matplotlib code that plots the C-alpha trace (Angstrom):
import matplotlib.pyplot as plt

x = [1.0, 4.8, 6.2, 9.4, 11.3, 14.5, 17.3, 16.8, 13.5, 14.3, 17.6, 16.5, 12.9, 13.6, 14.4, 11.5, 9.2, 10.6, 10.2, 6.8, 5.8, 7.4, 4.4, 6.8, 8.0, 4.7, 3.2, 6.0, 7.2, 4.6, 2.0, 3.9, 4.1, 6.9, 6.4, 6.2, 2.6, 0.3, -1.1, -3.3, -3.2, -0.4, -0.9, -2.1, -3.9, -6.8, -6.6, -9.1, -11.1, -10.8, -7.0, -4.7, -3.3, -6.5, -7.7, -4.6, -5.2, -8.5, -7.3, -4.9, -7.7, -9.6, -6.5, -5.8, -9.5, -9.7, -6.3, -7.8, -10.6, -8.4, -6.4, -9.6, -10.9, -7.8, -7.8, -11.2, -10.3, -7.4, -9.6, -12.1, -9.4, -8.1, -11.7]
y = [-29.6, -28.5, -25.8, -24.1, -21.8, -20.2, -19.3, -15.7, -15.4, -16.3, -15.3, -12.2, -13.4, -12.6, -9.3, -8.7, -10.2, -8.3, -5.0, -5.9, -6.1, -2.9, -0.4, 2.6, 1.3, 1.8, 4.6, 6.4, 7.3, 9.9, 7.5, 6.8, 8.9, 9.4, 5.9, 4.2, 3.9, 4.4, 7.9, 9.5, 12.6, 14.2, 11.5, 13.4, 10.5, 8.4, 4.7, 2.4, 0.7, -2.8, -2.8, -4.2, -1.0, 0.5, -1.9, -1.7, 2.2, 1.8, -0.8, 1.6, 4.3, 2.0, 1.2, 5.1, 5.6, 2.8, 3.9, 7.2, 5.9, 3.9, 7.0, 8.9, 6.0, 5.8, 9.7, 9.4, 6.5, 8.5, 11.5, 9.3, 7.6, 11.4, 12.2]
z = [-25.9, -26.5, -24.3, -25.2, -22.8, -23.6, -21.4, -22.4, -21.3, -17.7, -16.9, -15.1, -14.0, -10.2, -11.1, -13.4, -10.9, -8.0, -10.3, -11.1, -7.4, -6.6, -6.9, -6.5, -9.8, -11.5, -9.4, -8.1, -4.7, -4.1, -3.2, -0.1, 3.2, 5.4, 7.3, 3.9, 4.2, 1.3, 1.6, -1.0, 0.2, -1.9, -4.9, -8.3, -9.9, -9.5, -8.5, -10.0, -7.4, -8.2, -8.9, -6.1, -5.2, -4.9, -2.8, -0.6, -0.5, 0.8, 3.5, 4.6, 5.0, 7.2, 9.3, 9.9, 10.7, 13.2, 14.3, 15.1, 16.8, 19.2, 19.9, 20.9, 22.8, 24.9, 25.4, 26.8, 29.2, 30.3, 31.0, 32.8, 34.7, 36.1, 37.6]

ax = plt.figure().add_subplot(projection="3d")
ax.plot(x, y, z, "-o")
ax.set_aspect("equal")
plt.show()
């Protein structure tokens, strides 16, 4: 097997990889909230469930739910300590 790679094909390879890994390039900045976290509340388009960005969005939602639960438990604990 012979593989031929031309310099013109790899000249800007680092930039092309960085651009492809930047999800805002493909999905826009509307996908992110003020803290640069993925937030689907203001995002107009559907994300496919088995794509990397769909999986990341699901994980962010799970983290947000866990954070809310932790805050709720901390609040309850604080109220119990006051009694």
